[in-house]
FIZA-449140 format. One line per field, with one value per residue (C-alpha): x, y, z. Coordinates in steps of 0.001 Angstrom, whole numbers, plus 500000, padded with zeros to 6 digits. Example, Ala and Ser with C-alpha at 12.3 -4.5 7.8 and 13.67 -1.06 7.14 Angstrom:
% FIZA-449140
u: c(512300,513670)
v: c(495500,498940)
w: c(507800,507140)
This chain:
% FIZA-449140
u: c(500000,501469,500352,502883,505733,505705,507732,506014,505362,503588,501310,500574,499284,497140,495627,494995,493086,490706,487318,486937,485118,487939,490572,488631,488249,491962,492839,490984,493032,495969,497811,500495,497994,496501,499915,501024,497833,498369,501750,500115,499065,495391,493648,490327,488025,484949,484432,481153,478797,475182,471699,470260,471646,469720,466209,465299,467430,470551,474175,475971,479592,480125,483697,484992,488540,487845,484862,484890,485316,482644,481834,481069,478203,478352,474990,475177,472402,471857,470974,467254,465408,465454,469268,470000,469690,471423,474951,478291,479238,482673,484205,486699,488240,488319,489852,489658,485957,484824,482246,480074,479715,477248,477797,475207,475375,473728,471681,474033,477366,478223,478409,476529,478322,476453,477804,475979,477105,474769,476180,479493,479290,481995,484238,484089,484405,487468,489034,488563,489718,492816,493442,493554,494942,491847,490069,486367,485671,481940,479047,475477,473266,469989,471533,468270,468793,471819,471034,474341,475039,478005,479641,478986,480655,483639,484474,488009,487209,484927,487881,489001,485627,485813,482202,479192,475549,472968,469622,467744,464319,465175,468493,469363,472186,473762,473982,475293,477987,478990,479421,481588,483691,484992,485823,489224,488813,485334,485509,481996,478962,475273,472391,468947,466478,465794,468291,466725,468537,471427,474523,477806,478994,482531,481603,483932,480952,481414,485059,484285,485337,481802,478655,475221,472130,468637,466674,467942,465700,468552,471088,471782,473735,476628,476749,476789,479509,481531,481761,485427,485247,485246,481746,478470,475026,471533,468197,465191,467045,464960,467268,466920,468985,470551,472372,473843,474914,476660,478307,479632,480775,482686,484489,485132,486526,488523,491435,489808,491632,490017,486326,485154,481383,478013,474999,471374,468272,464604,465469,462884,462018,464094,467298,466400,467011,470091,470076,470600,473779,475051,474718,476089,479229,479631,479304,479838,478786,481220,484405,486042,489461,489242,487993,486687,483033,482761,483828,485518,484681,487322,486808,487615,484658,481820,480995,479752,482107,481515,479116,478302,478801,478472,475384,477071,477959,481658,483579,487155,488551,491453,493912,492816,490568,487598,484086,480905,477295,474866,471102,468920,465219,462513,458816,458358,459364,460587,463200,464875,468601,471395,475116,478370,481723,485314,487818,491042,492113,490578,491885,492661,494967,497772,496915)
v: c(500000,503345,505123,503215,504055,507527,508180,507224,510841,511527,508484,508565,512141,511162,508203,510060,512700,510011,509221,505910,504139,505051,503699,500451,499971,500635,498035,495358,496001,493850,492492,495124,497992,496650,496323,499781,501347,499655,501419,504843,506801,507852,510287,508668,511494,509382,505631,504494,501523,502572,501149,504644,505341,503227,501795,499109,499520,497383,497890,500132,501249,504918,505912,509369,510664,514366,516672,517825,514422,511986,509229,505572,503570,499787,498358,494908,493708,492820,495591,496434,495663,499269,499422,496187,497865,501132,502359,500803,497143,495676,492626,492247,489404,489586,486732,484508,485192,486902,489645,491185,494768,497460,501097,503857,507552,508704,511910,513497,513407,509797,506350,503221,499934,496617,493079,490060,487938,487749,488653,489928,493391,492863,491073,494086,496579,494845,494754,498496,499471,497311,498796,502386,501480,502950,502082,501889,504789,504803,502369,503703,500660,499017,495792,493906,494165,491869,488337,486630,488046,485792,486546,490263,490686,488611,491007,492367,495833,496472,496444,499907,501572,504749,505964,503701,504739,502069,502789,499554,500165,497368,495552,492715,493066,489971,491642,494866,493050,490847,493902,495839,492801,492989,496721,497724,501407,502939,506699,507977,505778,506682,504369,505662,503100,500315,497657,494430,492457,493213,494874,494141,497343,496368,496430,498477,500676,502421,503155,505137,508795,509944,508014,509396,507432,508471,505633,505146,502417,499905,502133,501196,502759,500410,501594,505227,504776,502560,505077,505674,508096,511869,512886,511345,512422,511184,512197,511858,509889,507396,507422,510062,512773,510422,508496,511700,512956,509623,509924,513414,512365,509458,511914,514359,511701,509897,510651,510435,513002,511920,512734,516112,516531,515089,516531,515536,516846,516413,515741,515501,518532,517251,518049,521763,521953,524246,524122,520369,520630,523610,521651,518363,519871,523222,524708,528439,530927,531671,533479,535149,534885,531093,530309,531813,532496,530042,526425,525552,522070,519680,519776,516046,515243,517494,520057,522454,525383,526927,526735,529821,528758,532176,530899,527672,526405,525610,523355,522078,518596,517898,517830,521281,520281,522629,521444,523320,522230,524041,523774,524998,525075,525730,526527,523362,520490,518485,521172,521025,520405,519410,519701,518902,520165,519534,522297,520704,524190,527081,529883,529856,532896,533703,536190)
w: c(500000,498893,502058,504136,501766,503342,506521,509776,510790,507502,507351,511094,510778,507815,509660,512934,510942,509651,511149,513042,510188,507796,510187,510612,506863,506368,508987,507004,503842,504943,507945,507360,507488,510713,512383,511219,512596,515961,516229,515992,519065,518796,521083,521957,523004,523797,524208,525749,525636,526168,525783,525176,521690,519158,518804,519588,522685,522850,523970,521477,521337,520497,519633,518707,518253,518857,519540,515908,514219,513110,515563,514956,516475,516699,517856,519414,517073,513453,511021,511023,507809,506579,506859,504976,501595,502463,502965,502063,502253,502988,504628,507436,509411,513204,515205,512152,511588,508383,508876,506191,507344,506331,507310,507107,507931,511137,511229,513778,511957,512667,511086,512172,511571,511481,511155,509770,512737,515706,519151,517802,519387,521978,519490,517149,520014,521438,517958,517471,520960,520545,517089,518361,521808,523417,526633,527276,529623,530280,530609,530509,530690,531467,532752,532172,528397,528569,527327,528150,531604,532446,529123,529532,532938,531787,528938,529505,528128,531135,533530,532409,533044,535110,534722,535223,535045,535884,534194,535017,536555,538979,539334,541702,544186,542621,539206,540687,542663,539728,537493,539923,540782,537197,537257,538555,539417,539043,539603,538871,539622,539180,540071,539092,540357,542824,543906,545161,547840,550182,548730,550522,552264,551198,547513,545311,544421,547785,546962,543802,543879,543085,543997,543096,544160,543065,544714,548281,549717,549529,551307,554945,557784,556990,553377,554460,557072,554741,551901,551070,548163,547682,546618,547800,546610,547494,546021,548357,551078,553029,556054,558780,560384,562939,560221,558799,562208,562768,559332,560124,563598,562071,559792,562663,564992,562303,560001,556567,554404,551121,551605,550253,549751,550793,548957,549474,547714,548643,552288,555121,557259,560206,558271,558376,562162,562319,566094,566093,564026,566018,569252,567901,566366,568145,564653,564120,561421,558614,559686,556627,558300,558347,554845,551645,550997,548091,547890,544589,543325,542063,538282,538044,540271,539140,536470,539141,539677,543106,546043,548116,551755,553383,555247,556302,559774,560330,562683,562816,563258,565624,562706,561538,558631,558405,557487,556608,556994,554711,555164,552295,553259,550702,550782,548788,551073,548080,547456,550901,550584,552959,552164,553965,552656,553741,553023,551783,550694,552605,550365,546642,546812,549204,551891)
């Protein structure tokens, strides 16, 4: 192939400027082209498997090299009838298996790639990720749409996941535990709905940097006290104020230097009792000499920028770490909010 007669710097720049579908097609031209592509460093901007991309819903890989480039979608299903007569056709061999591919253009500046082989989604996804030396970053799934559950959780590409969003209306604790047992370092975890059964408080899910839980019926005192991440968020918590006071006391009496933020929305009226928190923690109003007015969020944890804590209640731990409790009452009870912040850096500028 004449392309590879150019110096490495020249052909590598040409190939990295291609869209994913073009790189994949090039890799199928010969063994040499595939091996040369694998030597190139690609910047993978976005790599996610989601059940929310195509209809009918099924796991789908979305891969994109940059915000301005075309993306590729690989649904884990055969092409629907309407797509079988459209687009471009080509063949490719993956792990010794010959695929007859069909690619069609998506409405939103992307390409959809279908194979004629049933249940080959992970095989194709692993081939592409290996080709561009990319890692699967995010999973956004309804776990109940997975047919081969044992095969799914055994997929090696899941180990690199850092962001997991569980969209199942109901998921069993066994499925949840099995999934996270195969993930090495989850950083951001969202669960939207009900979990049935007991979840081990030692599960790696409670060691993720950010844990956001929208349906809290399955959360126990042990889960709350066992959280070992940075950012914890609950929507409409079903546990009471005593559990949160115990959580804060555990932080105050311990030596956890990792934890940063607890945020809760739609909390019961009892959380609006400022006097209770003042008495429990000898908390004081904001002192501008001890910290800034606004808390600056870690950009790796949340897209929020700052939180105004001028109305917060402060107290110090024995090692000097400062914490702020912020109570945000509302006329609408469903809008009550409770927040707890730890100041790892009290001032952003030198005095």
